[in-house]
C-alpha angles and dihedrals in degrees: 000000000000118000131194118242114238099179143353124218119191105218126191135179095036113178137176116249136183089264099041124282140332140185122209089345095309121116117242129207105246089208093058117124110250134196123222087195095266099144130161112215132173116248089261088072087079088064089056091051094045091051095047100042097077090052090050090051091050093050096043114124101180115028091192095055111020114103134199093229122203094208091058092049092045091050091052090050089050089054089049091058105270113137127215132190128207129216103206123212135189092218118122118242134210133170147185117246100141131028088247088066094062100084093050091048092047091051091047092052090047090055091050090052091049090049089053094244092117131029119239090231112039096183 
């Protein structure tokens, strides 16, 4: 079932806790829909990025850490009247942000291969 997006919150520093998850000391709903930044945009989206990037560069405080984040851009477009739909899934997600994440992700992929959900050799 497709759902309309009503808001996008860029969330960093997510950690598991005894009661679920939190980010920056604030509890998160473990049943929230999340985006792994797999978005489908029309070609005109590149114009939005091209227009906003100089403003991002001008307001950047730390060039080694500041990011031109798609969720923030998409949220502003939502506020400007663009609509998005979501295709929810019950699949578990995991990702690599830090080098410390690599062993867990490798183990998770290995389990998916063993369960027959992924092939060992994709190509």
